[in-house]
N, C-alpha and C positions, 0 to 999 in steps of 0.2 A: 505494500498500501505503500501509494503515494506523502496522504497524512494520514494520523490517526487522532488527529482533533474531531472533537465532538461535534455537531449541528445540531440546533437544537431552536423551535419554535420562536420563544423565549432566552433572556438569559440566565435566569431562573430556571427552568427547563432544560433535561439532559439525555437527548435522543439515546437510544440504546446503542443503535449503529453506527460506526467511525463514520468519517466520507471516502470510500469508494476510490481507487485512482482512476475508474473510465467516468466517473461523474467530470473530471477533469479533460478527457477525450470521446470523438467520439472513435469507436472502433470502425467502422466504416473506412474514416479516412487514413489515408498514409502516402506516403511518397511512392512518385511510381521510376524517378532518374533510374535509368542505367538497369533496368531490368528483360532477362534474359529471352531467348526466341524458347518458350515450350512448346511447342508445335510438336513435340517426339515424346515431350516424356511423357513418363507414364505418373500418373498417382494414385497411392492406393488409399481411401479414406473410412478410416472404420468408426462407429456410432453406437453410440449405448442408448439401447430401449431404453431402460428407462428413464423418467420425466421426459417422453417422445415428441410432447408439444414444444419441448427447448430444443430437444436437439435435433430433430429434425428440419426447425427452423433457420438450423447452424448449420446442418449439412447443407441446404437447400446456396445458403451466404456462400459457402467454402464454394459449392461448387460451380456455382451461378460466377466467383469473382475468375474461379480458374478458367474457364471458357471466354468470359471476357478480357481476359490476359491471353489467348491462345490456345488453349489445352484444346484436343479433339474429344469427342466424348466416350467414342470409342476407349478413350488412355485414362479413365477414371473412372479404378473399379473401387466399391461400393461390399463394405462387410459388415453385419453387426452381430453387436455383440449383446449380451443381456444386460451390463449395468454396468457403471462407468470402469471398477476394478476389471472386468476382464478385458480392457483398453492394451494392456500392456501386452499379453500373451499375446495377441491377435496382430496388432502392431508390430511384433517382431517377426508373425509368418509373414507380414504383408512386406515388411524391409528383408525378410532372407530370399524373398521374388528377384531374379535377375534382370525379373520386365520392369520391375518398380524404381523409380529415380526417390519419391520421396513418400512418407503418410502424415496424416494428418488422422489425429484421435480428437473424433468428438465428445465430449459427454458435460455431463452437469451435476452435481452433485453439490442439496441445497441445504444448509444449517438445520438441525435439526435441535432435540429437546438431550439428545445426547452423541454425545466427542465421536460419533460414526463417522464423520463428513472428515476431521482433523486426518485420520487414519486413513482412509480412501486417498483423501487427495493427496499428500503424504506419497503411498503408497505407488499411484496413478503415476505422477511426479515424477520419482525416483526412477520408476518401473520402465517410462518412454525416454526420460535420459539415458539410461543402459543399455536400450534398442539402438536407440543416437547411436551412442560411443566403441557399441560392439558390431554393427552393419558398418559403422563411417555411413551412413545417409541419413538427411532431413528426416526428424519424426516430434511432428509438430502435434504440443500441451493445445488443443483447443478445446478447452476445459472448464467449463462454468464453475466459480466456486463463490456464490451468493448468500448472501444471510436468507433468501427470501422467493418465494414465487417469484412477488411483481419485478426484485431488482434479478433474476433469470431476465425475464422475457422482455424489460427494457435493453437486456446485454443479445438479444437473439433477434435483432429487427427492429427495435423498439427505440425510443428514444434514444440509447446511446448507439446506438449503431447493431453492427451485428458479428459474432464473436470470432464467426464462421470465414468471416470478409476477411481477417484479418489474420485466422488461420492460415490460409491459404495462401495467402499473400506471402507470409512468412514462408510458406514451404520456396513459391518464389523466388523469392529471396536469396535463400537458404541456396539452390541449386546454383545461383548466379552465382554467389559467393564461389562455392563448391568449385565450383568449374573453375574461375578467377583463380582461385588457391591453385589448382591443380598445375595451370596452364603456367603461371608463374615457376609454380616449384620445375617444372620440367625443362624452362630453359634456364633456370639456373643449374642443372644437373649437366647439362651439355657445359 
């Protein structure tokens, strides 16, 4: 989070939720400078079925962003999993495919009365990081971790944009950086 300050209606009243980072930024607005050509790139998108109203909107955002920036519909492969915890293994399966260049994991874990969200969110973030490091491919964390349903909807095409858009753009930019890094390292070796 950018800020841990609490906002309230009046100076004497405390709001129990801190300001979320996306309240300061629209997730669907990003720089498109120097994007790579992705017409021949293949993407895996793994979507959690839990909180499907949110995850389907995130998927649509990611899918449409990929198409808008040059991906071919036949080069986008979708896989569904029951919940966000399963995103890690399914993302690993996708990333291990030779014909997949980047993976986008889409999920939504809403704060509840217990701490389950802390455990799930940490496990998924760590798991996706490990998959990326093991495979050397971009594996993008497109998982919302809101305090309530309304915050999720606000970030799934609502007033704060769509995290799916952001996840797709992150995948595109990481593929561009990957190509740039490897092409420069090959020149150095000569």
